[in-house]
N, C-alpha and C positions, 0 to 999 in steps of 0.2 A: 381141671374144669373151673373157669373163671366165674364161679358163683359163690356168694357169701351166704352162709346159713345163719338164721336168727331163731333162737328158742321161742321168741314171741315178738310180734310186730303188729302195728296198726293196719296198714295197707302196704303191700309190697310195691304196688304202682306208685302210691304217694311217696314212699321212701325213696324210690329210685328217681322220681321226678325232682324231689327236693335236694337230691345229691347227684344230679345228672352229670356233673363233671367227673365224678368218680367212676361212673358206670357207662359213659357214653362211647363205648367201643363194642363191636359186634360180639354178642353172646355174653357180655358181662351183665351181672344182675344179682338178685337175691332170691332166696326161697325160705319158706317157713312152714311148719305144720301147726302153727298156732297164730292165726291171723284174726285180730279182734275187730277190725273195721274195714272188712273187705268191701269193694265196690264192684257193681256190675254195670252193664250198659244202661243208659238213661237214668243213672243215679240210683238204681236198685241196689239193695244191700245183699251181700253174699254171705249166707249163713254158714258158720264154720264151727265144728266141734273139735276142740284141741286134740292133736295127736292122731287124727283120723283122716285128714285131708291134706291136699297140697295147694299151697299158694306160691306161685312162681312168676317172677317178672325179670325179663332180660331186655337188652337194648340191641337195636340194629341201626347202624349209621350208613344208610344207603339212600340218599335223597332222591335218586332217580326212580325209585319204586313208586308207582301209583298206590295210594292208600288201599283201594279196593283189591288190588292184586296181592298185596301183602296180607290182607285179611283172608283172601282165598287160600293162600299158601299155608298160613298158620292153621286155619280150620282143617284143611286137608291132612296136614301132618299129624295133628292131634287126633283127628278121627281115625286115621289109619293105625296110629300107635295104639289107641284104645281098642280098635277091632282086633288087632294082633294079640294083645295081652289078655283080652277077655274072651276071645273067640266068639264074639257076638256081631250082630249086624248094626253097629253104631252108624248114625247118620248125622249130617249137619243140618241143624234148623237155622234157616236164615234169620239174622245175618251171621251169628257166630256162637251158637250153642251146640253142644254135642249131646245127642239123645241115644238112649238104648231103650227100645220098646216104649217110645213116647215119653220117657222119663229123662230129665236133664241130669247128666252126670258131670258136665264140664261147661264152664263159661269162659269166654275170651273177651278181654278188653284191651283194645289197641289205642294208644294216645300218642301225641307227638310233642316234643319239646325242641324247638329249633329244627335242626336237621336230623334229630334222633327219634326213631320210633321206640316207644315203650310198650312192650308186649307183655300183657298180664294174662295168666292162665290159672284158673282155679279148678281143681279136679276133686270130686267127692270119691274117696277111695274106700275107706273102711267104715264110714258112718252108716248106722242102720236105721235111725229114726230121723224123720224130717217133719216134725210137728208143725202143722199149719202150712206146709208147702207141698201140696198134693202132686205136683209134677216133678219133684226132685227125687233122686235116688243116687246110688253109688255103684262103683265097679264091683264091690263085694256082693251086692244084692243080686247081680246077674251071673257072675262067674264063680261065686262061692270059693274064691281063693283069698288067702291072706297075702298081702303085698308088703314088701319093704318099701317104704315111702322114698327113702333116699335113692334106692336103686331105680325107682320109677323116674325120679327127677333127672338123674344122670342118663338114663336110657332115652328119655324124651329129648334132652338136649343134644345127645349124640345124633339122634335122628334129624333134628333141625340142622345141625352142622353138616351132616352127610348129604342132605338134600337141599342145601342152600342154593345150589346152581339152578334149581327148578324155578327160582324167582325170575330167571331170564327167559322163561318159556310161557308166555301169557296164554297161548292156546291150550297147553297142558293144564294150566291152573284153572281156566274157565271150564274146560270139559270135565275135569275131575271133580271140581266143586259141584257141578250139576249132576254128575254121576252119583254122588253121595248125598244129594239134597233130599231132606225129609219132606214127604208129602207130594213129591213131584208126580204128576199124572193121576193123582187121587182126589176125590171130592173131600174137601175140608170146609169147616165153618170158619168164617172170619168176621171180626168186628171192624167195620169201616165207618169212621165217624160215630154216629149214633145208631147205625144200622148193623144188623147181622145178616150176612150173605153167605151162600155156598159158593165155592169156587174151586178151580183146579189149577194148581201151580204148573206153569209152563216151563219156566227156567229163571235163572238169575242172569242178568245181562252183564256185559263187559263193564258198564259203569256202576255195577253193584245193585241196580234196581231189581225188585222182584216183579216178575211178569206173571199175572194171574188172570185166568178166564173167569170172570164173575158172572153169575147167573143174571140174565136179562141186561147185561151191560157190555159183554164182550171182553176183549183183552184190555186190561188196565195194568199200569206200572206204578209201583209204590216205593217210597223211601221209608227208612226207619221211622217209626212213630205214626205212620199213616195207615197201618194195617196191623191188626192183632190176631194171632192164631187162637182159635177156640177148639180144643181137642181133649 
């Protein structure tokens, strides 16, 4: 397995990006169970209790892949992997969080350096307390299983490699992403600008935009940062 383990690291994504020549081949990367400066989407910090969670970053050098379809593929694979090992109804919260029972157990951050995609995945596994983070939880909290973190990393990477061919099937990616989409067809509250509106998620489109039927507004499409889930 072409992954390098670190006892302690700042950010796995930052480390790979700063050493991109060393890791810029498919599935090469790093992982750690003690990440001190983890990052999420939009600059959010990823809280991490040492020895309890997984920080994993690997590279893909496939320039022809549209960014949004790579994002779909990663989210689908992680969601299905978590569903399998926890035996829960894990779902994908647009654009790239994995939820169990409305609680975030995994975040995904995909960046790019030249022609290389840097895929970062953080999974809360054994952590029990998330002080000040009401929507966070862990795999242990729902499955009541103790997990071997190293086995999980290698199991997830094997799944990625075994299903790499699905990146060539955009119809599969779009349909499956929407199949496991959190909140689809249900009334949810959203913050849009300075307003709070009820809406019903219709789907995520091929270009990655979120389509929502907003009360008194009809169908609207949103980019990241243009809409916030309130749940």
